[in-house]
Structure formats: C-alpha cells, structure tokens
PDB file of N, CA, C, O and CB in Angstrom:
ATOM      1  N   MET A   1       0.852  -1.163   0.000  1.00  0.00           N
ATOM      2  CA  MET A   1       0.000   0.000   0.000  1.00  0.00           C
ATOM      3  C   MET A   1       0.899   1.227   0.000  1.00  0.00           C
ATOM      4  O   MET A   1       1.827   1.324   0.803  1.00  0.00           O
ATOM      5  CB  MET A   1      -0.970  -0.003   1.219  1.00  0.00           C
ATOM      6  N   SER A   2       0.629   2.144  -0.885  1.00  0.00           N
ATOM      7  CA  SER A   2       1.451   3.351  -0.984  1.00  0.00           C
ATOM      8  C   SER A   2       1.104   4.352   0.115  1.00  0.00           C
ATOM      9  O   SER A   2       0.068   4.243   0.771  1.00  0.00           O
ATOM     10  CB  SER A   2       1.275   4.001  -2.359  1.00  0.00           C
ATOM     11  N   LEU A   3       1.980   5.316   0.298  1.00  0.00           N
ATOM     12  CA  LEU A   3       1.756   6.345   1.312  1.00  0.00           C
ATOM     13  C   LEU A   3       0.469   7.108   1.050  1.00  0.00           C
ATOM     14  O   LEU A   3      -0.278   7.386   1.989  1.00  0.00           O
ATOM     15  CB  LEU A   3       2.933   7.312   1.358  1.00  0.00           C
ATOM     16  N   SER A   4       0.192   7.453  -0.197  1.00  0.00           N
ATOM     17  CA  SER A   4      -1.026   8.212  -0.489  1.00  0.00           C
ATOM     18  C   SER A   4      -2.274   7.393  -0.203  1.00  0.00           C
ATOM     19  O   SER A   4      -3.264   7.945   0.276  1.00  0.00           O
ATOM     20  CB  SER A   4      -1.030   8.672  -1.944  1.00  0.00           C
ATOM     21  N   SER A   5      -2.261   6.089  -0.481  1.00  0.00           N
ATOM     22  CA  SER A   5      -3.437   5.277  -0.183  1.00  0.00           C
ATOM     23  C   SER A   5      -3.593   5.067   1.313  1.00  0.00           C
ATOM     24  O   SER A   5      -4.717   4.939   1.799  1.00  0.00           O
ATOM     25  CB  SER A   5      -3.350   3.931  -0.893  1.00  0.00           C
ATOM     26  N   ARG A   6      -2.482   5.030   2.063  1.00  0.00           N
ATOM     27  CA  ARG A   6      -2.589   4.935   3.522  1.00  0.00           C
ATOM     28  C   ARG A   6      -3.236   6.187   4.078  1.00  0.00           C
ATOM     29  O   ARG A   6      -4.073   6.105   4.976  1.00  0.00           O
ATOM     30  CB  ARG A   6      -1.204   4.720   4.165  1.00  0.00           C
ATOM     31  N   SER A   7      -2.858   7.357   3.553  1.00  0.00           N
ATOM     32  CA  SER A   7      -3.448   8.569   4.070  1.00  0.00           C
ATOM     33  C   SER A   7      -4.907   8.675   3.692  1.00  0.00           C
ATOM     34  O   SER A   7      -5.698   9.224   4.459  1.00  0.00           O
ATOM     35  CB  SER A   7      -2.695   9.770   3.573  1.00  0.00           C
ATOM     36  N   THR A   8      -5.291   8.163   2.526  1.00  0.00           N
ATOM     37  CA  THR A   8      -6.704   8.124   2.151  1.00  0.00           C
ATOM     38  C   THR A   8      -7.464   7.198   3.093  1.00  0.00           C
ATOM     39  O   THR A   8      -8.559   7.534   3.546  1.00  0.00           O
ATOM     40  CB  THR A   8      -6.873   7.662   0.684  1.00  0.00           C
ATOM     41  N   ALA A   9      -6.895   6.042   3.388  1.00  0.00           N
ATOM     42  CA  ALA A   9      -7.533   5.104   4.314  1.00  0.00           C
ATOM     43  C   ALA A   9      -7.628   5.707   5.712  1.00  0.00           C
ATOM     44  O   ALA A   9      -8.620   5.490   6.408  1.00  0.00           O
ATOM     45  CB  ALA A   9      -6.754   3.777   4.360  1.00  0.00           C
ATOM     46  N   THR A  10      -6.625   6.451   6.130  1.00  0.00           N
ATOM     47  CA  THR A  10      -6.651   7.089   7.448  1.00  0.00           C
ATOM     48  C   THR A  10      -7.786   8.100   7.530  1.00  0.00           C
ATOM     49  O   THR A  10      -8.503   8.145   8.530  1.00  0.00           O
ATOM     50  CB  THR A  10      -5.306   7.775   7.745  1.00  0.00           C
ATOM     51  N   ARG A  11      -7.955   8.903   6.500  1.00  0.00           N
ATOM     52  CA  ARG A  11      -9.063   9.872   6.485  1.00  0.00           C
ATOM     53  C   ARG A  11     -10.408   9.150   6.493  1.00  0.00           C
ATOM     54  O   ARG A  11     -11.342   9.574   7.174  1.00  0.00           O
ATOM     55  CB  ARG A  11      -8.964  10.796   5.246  1.00  0.00           C
ATOM     56  N   ARG A  12     -10.500   8.072   5.744  1.00  0.00           N
ATOM     57  CA  ARG A  12     -11.746   7.310   5.704  1.00  0.00           C
ATOM     58  C   ARG A  12     -12.017   6.680   7.066  1.00  0.00           C
ATOM     59  O   ARG A  12     -13.165   6.646   7.509  1.00  0.00           O
ATOM     60  CB  ARG A  12     -11.686   6.222   4.608  1.00  0.00           C
ATOM     61  N   ALA A  13     -10.989   6.187   7.731  1.00  0.00           N
ATOM     62  CA  ALA A  13     -11.156   5.606   9.069  1.00  0.00           C
ATOM     63  C   ALA A  13     -11.703   6.647  10.043  1.00  0.00           C
ATOM     64  O   ALA A  13     -12.570   6.339  10.861  1.00  0.00           O
ATOM     65  CB  ALA A  13      -9.815   5.044   9.589  1.00  0.00           C
ATOM     66  N   ALA A  14     -11.203   7.865   9.958  1.00  0.00           N
ATOM     67  CA  ALA A  14     -11.701   8.938  10.827  1.00  0.00           C
ATOM     68  C   ALA A  14     -13.174   9.210  10.547  1.00  0.00           C
ATOM     69  O   ALA A  14     -13.950   9.421  11.479  1.00  0.00           O
ATOM     70  CB  ALA A  14     -10.874  10.229  10.630  1.00  0.00           C
ATOM     71  N   ARG A  15     -13.568   9.207   9.278  1.00  0.00           N
ATOM     72  CA  ARG A  15     -14.982   9.412   8.933  1.00  0.00           C
ATOM     73  C   ARG A  15     -15.842   8.270   9.469  1.00  0.00           C
ATOM     74  O   ARG A  15     -16.947   8.500   9.959  1.00  0.00           O
ATOM     75  CB  ARG A  15     -15.156   9.531   7.402  1.00  0.00           C
ATOM     76  N   ILE A  16     -15.338   7.042   9.377  1.00  0.00           N
ATOM     77  CA  ILE A  16     -16.073   5.886   9.896  1.00  0.00           C
ATOM     78  C   ILE A  16     -16.286   6.047  11.395  1.00  0.00           C
ATOM     79  O   ILE A  16     -17.396   5.855  11.891  1.00  0.00           O
ATOM     80  CB  ILE A  16     -15.317   4.563   9.593  1.00  0.00           C
ATOM     81  N   GLN A  17     -15.226   6.401  12.118  1.00  0.00           N
ATOM     82  CA  GLN A  17     -15.349   6.585  13.566  1.00  0.00           C
ATOM     83  C   GLN A  17     -16.348   7.687  13.900  1.00  0.00           C
ATOM     84  O   GLN A  17     -17.183   7.509  14.787  1.00  0.00           O
ATOM     85  CB  GLN A  17     -13.984   6.913  14.181  1.00  0.00           C
ATOM     86  N   ARG A  18     -16.279   8.813  13.210  1.00  0.00           N
ATOM     87  CA  ARG A  18     -17.217   9.914  13.479  1.00  0.00           C
ATOM     88  C   ARG A  18     -18.657   9.493  13.204  1.00  0.00           C
ATOM     89  O   ARG A  18     -19.554   9.804  13.987  1.00  0.00           O
ATOM     90  CB  ARG A  18     -16.861  11.144  12.626  1.00  0.00           C
ATOM     91  N   ARG A  19     -18.881   8.786  12.100  1.00  0.00           N
ATOM     92  CA  ARG A  19     -20.232   8.353  11.746  1.00  0.00           C
ATOM     93  C   ARG A  19     -20.788   7.394  12.796  1.00  0.00           C
ATOM     94  O   ARG A  19     -21.935   7.533  13.222  1.00  0.00           O
ATOM     95  CB  ARG A  19     -20.236   7.682  10.363  1.00  0.00           C
ATOM     96  N   LEU A  20     -19.985   6.434  13.209  1.00  0.00           N
ATOM     97  CA  LEU A  20     -20.451   5.482  14.214  1.00  0.00           C
ATOM     98  C   LEU A  20     -20.721   6.177  15.544  1.00  0.00           C
ATOM     99  O   LEU A  20     -21.729   5.903  16.194  1.00  0.00           O
ATOM    100  CB  LEU A  20     -19.425   4.362  14.404  1.00  0.00           C
ATOM    101  N   GLU A  21     -19.834   7.066  15.947  1.00  0.00           N
ATOM    102  CA  GLU A  21     -20.028   7.789  17.205  1.00  0.00           C
ATOM    103  C   GLU A  21     -21.268   8.672  17.142  1.00  0.00           C
ATOM    104  O   GLU A  21     -21.971   8.811  18.143  1.00  0.00           O
ATOM    105  CB  GLU A  21     -18.795   8.638  17.530  1.00  0.00           C
ATOM    106  N   ALA A  22     -21.548   9.268  15.994  1.00  0.00           N
ATOM    107  CA  ALA A  22     -22.758  10.084  15.836  1.00  0.00           C
ATOM    108  C   ALA A  22     -24.014   9.231  15.993  1.00  0.00           C
ATOM    109  O   ALA A  22     -25.059   9.726  16.414  1.00  0.00           O
ATOM    110  CB  ALA A  22     -22.763  10.784  14.463  1.00  0.00           C
ATOM    111  N   ASP A  23     -23.906   7.951  15.654  1.00  0.00           N
ATOM    112  CA  ASP A  23     -25.020   7.013  15.811  1.00  0.00           C
ATOM    113  C   ASP A  23     -25.039   6.360  17.187  1.00  0.00           C
ATOM    114  O   ASP A  23     -25.838   5.457  17.437  1.00  0.00           O
ATOM    115  CB  ASP A  23     -24.950   5.942  14.742  1.00  0.00           C
ATOM    116  N   GLY A  24     -24.160   6.814  18.081  1.00  0.00           N
ATOM    117  CA  GLY A  24     -24.113   6.270  19.435  1.00  0.00           C
ATOM    118  C   GLY A  24     -23.363   4.959  19.546  1.00  0.00           C
ATOM    119  O   GLY A  24     -23.502   4.248  20.542  1.00  0.00           O
ATOM    120  N   GLN A  25     -22.574   4.630  18.543  1.00  0.00           N
ATOM    121  CA  GLN A  25     -21.790   3.395  18.556  1.00  0.00           C
ATOM    122  C   GLN A  25     -20.319   3.754  18.637  1.00  0.00           C
ATOM    123  O   GLN A  25     -19.892   4.776  18.100  1.00  0.00           O
ATOM    124  CB  GLN A  25     -22.080   2.526  17.297  1.00  0.00           C
ATOM    125  N   ARG A  26     -19.562   2.935  19.293  1.00  0.00           N
ATOM    126  CA  ARG A  26     -18.124   3.187  19.409  1.00  0.00           C
ATOM    127  C   ARG A  26     -17.372   2.123  18.634  1.00  0.00           C
ATOM    128  O   ARG A  26     -17.821   0.984  18.504  1.00  0.00           O
ATOM    129  CB  ARG A  26     -17.672   3.206  20.895  1.00  0.00           C
ATOM    130  N   THR A  27     -16.234   2.516  18.130  1.00  0.00           N
ATOM    131  CA  THR A  27     -15.331   1.564  17.488  1.00  0.00           C
ATOM    132  C   THR A  27     -13.911   2.027  17.743  1.00  0.00           C
ATOM    133  O   THR A  27     -13.646   3.222  17.877  1.00  0.00           O
ATOM    134  CB  THR A  27     -15.618   1.439  15.954  1.00  0.00           C
ATOM    135  N   GLY A  28     -13.025   1.095  17.807  1.00  0.00           N
ATOM    136  CA  GLY A  28     -11.631   1.442  18.025  1.00  0.00           C
ATOM    137  C   GLY A  28     -10.952   1.881  16.741  1.00  0.00           C
ATOM    138  O   GLY A  28     -11.467   1.671  15.643  1.00  0.00           O
ATOM    139  N   ALA A  29      -9.798   2.489  16.894  1.00  0.00           N
ATOM    140  CA  ALA A  29      -9.041   2.976  15.742  1.00  0.00           C
ATOM    141  C   ALA A  29      -8.608   1.830  14.835  1.00  0.00           C
ATOM    142  O   ALA A  29      -8.606   1.974  13.612  1.00  0.00           O
ATOM    143  CB  ALA A  29      -7.818   3.763  16.207  1.00  0.00           C
ATOM    144  N   VAL A  30      -8.244   0.698  15.421  1.00  0.00           N
ATOM    145  CA  VAL A  30      -7.783  -0.436  14.609  1.00  0.00           C
ATOM    146  C   VAL A  30      -8.929  -0.981  13.758  1.00  0.00           C
ATOM    147  O   VAL A  30      -8.743  -1.255  12.573  1.00  0.00           O
ATOM    148  CB  VAL A  30      -7.205  -1.556  15.512  1.00  0.00           C
ATOM    149  N   GLY A  31     -10.097  -1.139  14.347  1.00  0.00           N
ATOM    150  CA  GLY A  31     -11.254  -1.619  13.588  1.00  0.00           C
ATOM    151  C   GLY A  31     -11.646  -0.663  12.480  1.00  0.00           C
ATOM    152  O   GLY A  31     -11.951  -1.087  11.365  1.00  0.00           O
ATOM    153  N   ALA A  32     -11.638   0.632  12.784  1.00  0.00           N
ATOM    154  CA  ALA A  32     -11.978   1.639  11.775  1.00  0.00           C
ATOM    155  C   ALA A  32     -10.955   1.630  10.645  1.00  0.00           C
ATOM    156  O   ALA A  32     -11.323   1.742   9.476  1.00  0.00           O
ATOM    157  CB  ALA A  32     -12.057   3.042  12.410  1.00  0.00           C
ATOM    158  N   MET A  33      -9.685   1.499  10.983  1.00  0.00           N
ATOM    159  CA  MET A  33      -8.636   1.480   9.955  1.00  0.00           C
ATOM    160  C   MET A  33      -8.724   0.211   9.112  1.00  0.00           C
ATOM    161  O   MET A  33      -8.502   0.253   7.902  1.00  0.00           O
ATOM    162  CB  MET A  33      -7.243   1.589  10.603  1.00  0.00           C
ATOM    163  N   THR A  34      -9.043  -0.909   9.740  1.00  0.00           N
ATOM    164  CA  THR A  34      -9.205  -2.163   9.000  1.00  0.00           C
ATOM    165  C   THR A  34     -10.357  -2.041   8.008  1.00  0.00           C
ATOM    166  O   THR A  34     -10.225  -2.426   6.847  1.00  0.00           O
ATOM    167  CB  THR A  34      -9.452  -3.343   9.969  1.00  0.00           C
ATOM    168  N   ALA A  35     -11.482  -1.508   8.467  1.00  0.00           N
ATOM    169  CA  ALA A  35     -12.642  -1.322   7.591  1.00  0.00           C
ATOM    170  C   ALA A  35     -12.315  -0.358   6.458  1.00  0.00           C
ATOM    171  O   ALA A  35     -12.657  -0.617   5.305  1.00  0.00           O
ATOM    172  CB  ALA A  35     -13.847  -0.806   8.392  1.00  0.00           C
ATOM    173  N   ALA A  36     -11.659   0.745   6.778  1.00  0.00           N
ATOM    174  CA  ALA A  36     -11.313   1.745   5.767  1.00  0.00           C
ATOM    175  C   ALA A  36     -10.365   1.167   4.724  1.00  0.00           C
ATOM    176  O   ALA A  36     -10.522   1.426   3.531  1.00  0.00           O
ATOM    177  CB  ALA A  36     -10.680   2.973   6.426  1.00  0.00           C
ATOM    178  N   THR A  37      -9.397   0.397   5.161  1.00  0.00           N
ATOM    179  CA  THR A  37      -8.446  -0.213   4.231  1.00  0.00           C
ATOM    180  C   THR A  37      -9.158  -1.199   3.313  1.00  0.00           C
ATOM    181  O   THR A  37      -8.892  -1.239   2.112  1.00  0.00           O
ATOM    182  CB  THR A  37      -7.313  -0.921   4.999  1.00  0.00           C
ATOM    183  N   ALA A  38     -10.060  -1.992   3.877  1.00  0.00           N
ATOM    184  CA  ALA A  38     -10.827  -2.933   3.056  1.00  0.00           C
ATOM    185  C   ALA A  38     -11.639  -2.189   2.003  1.00  0.00           C
ATOM    186  O   ALA A  38     -11.691  -2.610   0.847  1.00  0.00           O
ATOM    187  CB  ALA A  38     -11.756  -3.788   3.936  1.00  0.00           C
ATOM    188  N   LEU A  39     -12.269  -1.093   2.390  1.00  0.00           N
ATOM    189  CA  LEU A  39     -13.052  -0.309   1.437  1.00  0.00           C
ATOM    190  C   LEU A  39     -12.165   0.304   0.358  1.00  0.00           C
ATOM    191  O   LEU A  39     -12.514   0.277  -0.823  1.00  0.00           O
ATOM    192  CB  LEU A  39     -13.824   0.791   2.165  1.00  0.00           C
ATOM    193  N   GLU A  40     -11.031   0.850   0.754  1.00  0.00           N
ATOM    194  CA  GLU A  40     -10.116   1.472  -0.214  1.00  0.00           C
ATOM    195  C   GLU A  40      -9.579   0.457  -1.218  1.00  0.00           C
ATOM    196  O   GLU A  40      -9.367   0.782  -2.386  1.00  0.00           O
ATOM    197  CB  GLU A  40      -8.950   2.142   0.516  1.00  0.00           C
ATOM    198  N   ARG A  41      -9.362  -0.762  -0.761  1.00  0.00           N
ATOM    199  CA  ARG A  41      -8.779  -1.791  -1.632  1.00  0.00           C
ATOM    200  C   ARG A  41      -9.832  -2.661  -2.304  1.00  0.00           C
ATOM    201  O   ARG A  41      -9.502  -3.574  -3.062  1.00  0.00           O
ATOM    202  CB  ARG A  41      -7.839  -2.668  -0.837  1.00  0.00           C
ATOM    203  N   ASP A  42     -11.113  -2.373  -2.020  1.00  0.00           N
ATOM    204  CA  ASP A  42     -12.220  -3.184  -2.519  1.00  0.00           C
ATOM    205  C   ASP A  42     -12.051  -4.642  -2.102  1.00  0.00           C
ATOM    206  O   ASP A  42     -12.264  -5.561  -2.893  1.00  0.00           O
ATOM    207  CB  ASP A  42     -12.320  -3.075  -4.049  1.00  0.00           C
ATOM    208  N   ASP A  43     -11.663  -4.830  -0.845  1.00  0.00           N
ATOM    209  CA  ASP A  43     -11.494  -6.148  -0.238  1.00  0.00           C
ATOM    210  C   ASP A  43     -12.567  -6.359   0.817  1.00  0.00           C
ATOM    211  O   ASP A  43     -13.334  -5.451   1.138  1.00  0.00           O
ATOM    212  CB  ASP A  43     -10.081  -6.298   0.383  1.00  0.00           C
ATOM    213  N   GLY A  44     -12.607  -7.556   1.340  1.00  0.00           N
ATOM    214  CA  GLY A  44     -13.475  -7.864   2.461  1.00  0.00           C
ATOM    215  C   GLY A  44     -12.641  -8.031   3.716  1.00  0.00           C
ATOM    216  O   GLY A  44     -11.414  -7.938   3.690  1.00  0.00           O
ATOM    217  N   VAL A  45     -13.337  -8.281   4.813  1.00  0.00           N
ATOM    218  CA  VAL A  45     -12.693  -8.516   6.103  1.00  0.00           C
ATOM    219  C   VAL A  45     -13.118  -9.896   6.581  1.00  0.00           C
ATOM    220  O   VAL A  45     -14.310 -10.197   6.624  1.00  0.00           O
ATOM    221  CB  VAL A  45     -13.070  -7.405   7.153  1.00  0.00           C
ATOM    222  N   VAL A  46     -12.159 -10.733   6.938  1.00  0.00           N
ATOM    223  CA  VAL A  46     -12.429 -12.031   7.547  1.00  0.00           C
ATOM    224  C   VAL A  46     -12.140 -11.866   9.025  1.00  0.00           C
ATOM    225  O   VAL A  46     -11.022 -11.522   9.407  1.00  0.00           O
ATOM    226  CB  VAL A  46     -11.561 -13.192   6.901  1.00  0.00           C
ATOM    227  N   THR A  47     -13.153 -12.112   9.868  1.00  0.00           N
ATOM    228  CA  THR A  47     -13.016 -11.788  11.280  1.00  0.00           C
ATOM    229  C   THR A  47     -13.871 -12.685  12.165  1.00  0.00           C
ATOM    230  O   THR A  47     -14.866 -13.260  11.723  1.00  0.00           O
ATOM    231  CB  THR A  47     -13.381 -10.344  11.514  1.00  0.00           C
ATOM    232  N   GLY A  48     -13.470 -12.789  13.395  1.00  0.00           N
ATOM    233  CA  GLY A  48     -14.281 -13.445  14.408  1.00  0.00           C
ATOM    234  C   GLY A  48     -15.231 -12.461  15.076  1.00  0.00           C
ATOM    235  O   GLY A  48     -16.070 -12.857  15.885  1.00  0.00           O
ATOM    236  N   ASN A  49     -15.102 -11.185  14.743  1.00  0.00           N
ATOM    237  CA  ASN A  49     -15.910 -10.124  15.335  1.00  0.00           C
ATOM    238  C   ASN A  49     -16.777  -9.489  14.241  1.00  0.00           C
ATOM    239  O   ASN A  49     -16.626  -8.311  13.917  1.00  0.00           O
ATOM    240  CB  ASN A  49     -15.005  -9.050  16.025  1.00  0.00           C
ATOM    241  N   VAL A  50     -17.669 -10.277  13.691  1.00  0.00           N
ATOM    242  CA  VAL A  50     -18.482  -9.862  12.549  1.00  0.00           C
ATOM    243  C   VAL A  50     -19.293  -8.606  12.852  1.00  0.00           C
ATOM    244  O   VAL A  50     -19.385  -7.714  12.009  1.00  0.00           O
ATOM    245  CB  VAL A  50     -19.416 -10.989  12.135  1.00  0.00           C
ATOM    246  N   SER A  51     -19.877  -8.524  14.036  1.00  0.00           N
ATOM    247  CA  SER A  51     -20.752  -7.387  14.361  1.00  0.00           C
ATOM    248  C   SER A  51     -20.006  -6.056  14.319  1.00  0.00           C
ATOM    249  O   SER A  51     -20.606  -5.028  14.004  1.00  0.00           O
ATOM    250  CB  SER A  51     -21.371  -7.580  15.741  1.00  0.00           C
ATOM    251  N   GLU A  52     -18.720  -6.056  14.627  1.00  0.00           N
ATOM    252  CA  GLU A  52     -17.917  -4.824  14.591  1.00  0.00           C
ATOM    253  C   GLU A  52     -17.876  -4.234  13.182  1.00  0.00           C
ATOM    254  O   GLU A  52     -17.956  -3.018  13.013  1.00  0.00           O
ATOM    255  CB  GLU A  52     -16.484  -5.102  15.084  1.00  0.00           C
ATOM    256  N   PHE A  53     -17.755  -5.086  12.186  1.00  0.00           N
ATOM    257  CA  PHE A  53     -17.572  -4.609  10.822  1.00  0.00           C
ATOM    258  C   PHE A  53     -18.872  -4.494  10.040  1.00  0.00           C
ATOM    259  O   PHE A  53     -18.931  -3.752   9.059  1.00  0.00           O
ATOM    260  CB  PHE A  53     -16.639  -5.518  10.096  1.00  0.00           C
ATOM    261  N   ARG A  54     -19.895  -5.195  10.442  1.00  0.00           N
ATOM    262  CA  ARG A  54     -21.184  -5.082   9.749  1.00  0.00           C
ATOM    263  C   ARG A  54     -21.807  -3.707   9.955  1.00  0.00           C
ATOM    264  O   ARG A  54     -22.696  -3.311   9.201  1.00  0.00           O
ATOM    265  CB  ARG A  54     -22.148  -6.167  10.235  1.00  0.00           C
ATOM    266  N   ARG A  55     -21.357  -2.987  10.954  1.00  0.00           N
ATOM    267  CA  ARG A  55     -21.881  -1.639  11.212  1.00  0.00           C
ATOM    268  C   ARG A  55     -21.355  -0.622  10.207  1.00  0.00           C
ATOM    269  O   ARG A  55     -21.859   0.499  10.139  1.00  0.00           O
ATOM    270  CB  ARG A  55     -21.521  -1.196  12.624  1.00  0.00           C
ATOM    271  N   VAL A  56     -20.357  -0.999   9.435  1.00  0.00           N
ATOM    272  CA  VAL A  56     -19.738  -0.079   8.475  1.00  0.00           C
ATOM    273  C   VAL A  56     -20.294  -0.373   7.082  1.00  0.00           C
ATOM    274  O   VAL A  56     -20.073  -1.449   6.526  1.00  0.00           O
ATOM    275  CB  VAL A  56     -18.173  -0.211   8.491  1.00  0.00           C
ATOM    276  N   ASP A  57     -21.015   0.596   6.533  1.00  0.00           N
ATOM    277  CA  ASP A  57     -21.623   0.425   5.213  1.00  0.00           C
ATOM    278  C   ASP A  57     -20.573   0.105   4.153  1.00  0.00           C
ATOM    279  O   ASP A  57     -19.536   0.762   4.053  1.00  0.00           O
ATOM    280  CB  ASP A  57     -22.396   1.684   4.818  1.00  0.00           C
ATOM    281  N   GLY A  58     -20.875  -0.923   3.369  1.00  0.00           N
ATOM    282  CA  GLY A  58     -20.029  -1.246   2.233  1.00  0.00           C
ATOM    283  C   GLY A  58     -18.941  -2.267   2.490  1.00  0.00           C
ATOM    284  O   GLY A  58     -18.335  -2.768   1.543  1.00  0.00           O
ATOM    285  N   VAL A  59     -18.676  -2.591   3.753  1.00  0.00           N
ATOM    286  CA  VAL A  59     -17.617  -3.565   4.056  1.00  0.00           C
ATOM    287  C   VAL A  59     -18.191  -4.975   3.926  1.00  0.00           C
ATOM    288  O   VAL A  59     -19.192  -5.314   4.555  1.00  0.00           O
ATOM    289  CB  VAL A  59     -17.028  -3.335   5.493  1.00  0.00           C
ATOM    290  N   ARG A  60     -17.541  -5.780   3.104  1.00  0.00           N
ATOM    291  CA  ARG A  60     -17.919  -7.189   2.997  1.00  0.00           C
ATOM    292  C   ARG A  60     -17.257  -7.937   4.148  1.00  0.00           C
ATOM    293  O   ARG A  60     -16.050  -7.824   4.363  1.00  0.00           O
ATOM    294  CB  ARG A  60     -17.499  -7.798   1.605  1.00  0.00           C
ATOM    295  N   VAL A  61     -18.059  -8.700   4.885  1.00  0.00           N
ATOM    296  CA  VAL A  61     -17.559  -9.372   6.087  1.00  0.00           C
ATOM    297  C   VAL A  61     -17.790 -10.869   5.955  1.00  0.00           C
ATOM    298  O   VAL A  61     -18.872 -11.313   5.572  1.00  0.00           O
ATOM    299  CB  VAL A  61     -18.250  -8.819   7.367  1.00  0.00           C
ATOM    300  N   ALA A  62     -16.759 -11.641   6.279  1.00  0.00           N
ATOM    301  CA  ALA A  62     -16.866 -13.097   6.303  1.00  0.00           C
ATOM    302  C   ALA A  62     -16.402 -13.581   7.673  1.00  0.00           C
ATOM    303  O   ALA A  62     -15.311 -13.225   8.118  1.00  0.00           O
ATOM    304  CB  ALA A  62     -16.023 -13.755   5.152  1.00  0.00           C
ATOM    305  N   PRO A  63     -17.225 -14.392   8.345  1.00  0.00           N
ATOM    306  CA  PRO A  63     -16.814 -14.914   9.647  1.00  0.00           C
ATOM    307  C   PRO A  63     -15.796 -16.040   9.494  1.00  0.00           C
ATOM    308  O   PRO A  63     -15.729 -16.699   8.456  1.00  0.00           O
ATOM    309  CB  PRO A  63     -18.032 -15.412  10.431  1.00  0.00           C
ATOM    310  N   TYR A  64     -15.015 -16.245  10.533  1.00  0.00           N
ATOM    311  CA  TYR A  64     -14.142 -17.422  10.552  1.00  0.00           C
ATOM    312  C   TYR A  64     -14.386 -18.187  11.813  1.00  0.00           C
ATOM    313  O   TYR A  64     -13.756 -19.220  12.039  1.00  0.00           O
ATOM    314  CB  TYR A  64     -12.660 -17.033  10.437  1.00  0.00           C
TER     315      TYR A  64
END
C-alpha cells in the first residue's frame, strides 16, 4: 500500500469513527482502519468479530 493510499484510508477511518459515534456506537481505531483499508482496496474482512464490521456500510464481512 502506498503512502497516499494509507493517508486516504486514514481519512476514511476517521470518517467511519465519526459516523459510528454520531449514531451512538463506538469503534476502536484499529477496527476503523481495518474497515477503511478494506473499502479502499475493494477487499473484504475475515473476522471473528463480525458485528464490529457489519456496522460499516459497504464492508464485505466473512466470519471465521
């Protein structure tokens, strides 16, 4: 991942955190950054914490 795409993902992660907090939901920086990176790369997230990522619009989530 290039520096410019990391900074784009970082900005997107901040927007994700603000949106969730505005809806009364909290998320950590790592979860927000993971979701943002997946969205930027058009990837999904494979996780044991499905509910954390299903709250983020557009993120494809697969449980393990």
